[in-house]
N, C-alpha and C positions, 0 to 999 in steps of 0.2 A: 495523443500515445496511448499507447495501451496501458490500461489498469489491471492484473489479475488479483482474485483473491484464491485462498485456497482453503481447506477443512473449515471451521467453525467463522473464520472468515466471511468466507465465502456463505453462512449459513445466516449468519446476520445478517450480512448485505440485501441476501435476498438473489444472487446472481455471480457467475461465476468471475464476470469481467465486466470492463466499460473503458469507453474510448474517450478520451480527457483529450481538452485545449486546457491548454493553464500555461498561467507567466510564475507559476512555481520556480526558483532558483532549486530548492531543495528539495530532496523528500520532506521534509518537515512541513515544507510551507505546500507542498503537497493536500499531504495529512492535514493540514489548516482547514484548507479548500474543499476536500473529502468529506471532513466532519462538517463543513457549513451548510452541506446539501441537504440531510435531512438525518432525522432521530436514526433510521438506523445506521448510518455508516459512523456515527457520534459514539455508537456502541458499539460497533467493529473495532472503535481506533482507542476507544474510554483509554485504554490503560497498553502506551507506548511498549512496555517492556514485556509484556506475553505477545511481541508480537516479531517477525525476521523479516525484511526488504531484499530483492537482489531487483539489481540493474544490469537488464540483458541479459538474466539469466547468472550474474556473477553478488556473492555476498555483498551488503555493503548496509553503511550506516545511515541515521534517518537523515545528518549534515551531511551527509553528499550530494554533489550537485546534478542535473538533469539538466542541464545544457549536452546534445548530442543523445538523449537516450530514448529508446523508443521501444521500451516495454519495463515497466516496474510491477513487481511484483508483491504479495500480500505474503504471510505465514505464518502458523504457529512455529515454535523453533521444533526440531526434530529430531530425536531420540534415536541410537543404532541400537542394531542390536543383533 
């Protein structure tokens, strides 16, 4: 699946996307796999309350299932204006 990173998440990881093979059943499990990769991922995902996630371009929770998902995107909360 494609994993996309936006704003400061991309800056901390150092790239805009990854293509990931995962056995994770939920977004939270995927995050744990990513954090285990190396320190830059650990830093990017250190505070999940500061992140939002979208599955196939629809907002989701970190406990959302990944079955059938093609794209996961991580980004900071958005503000309107």
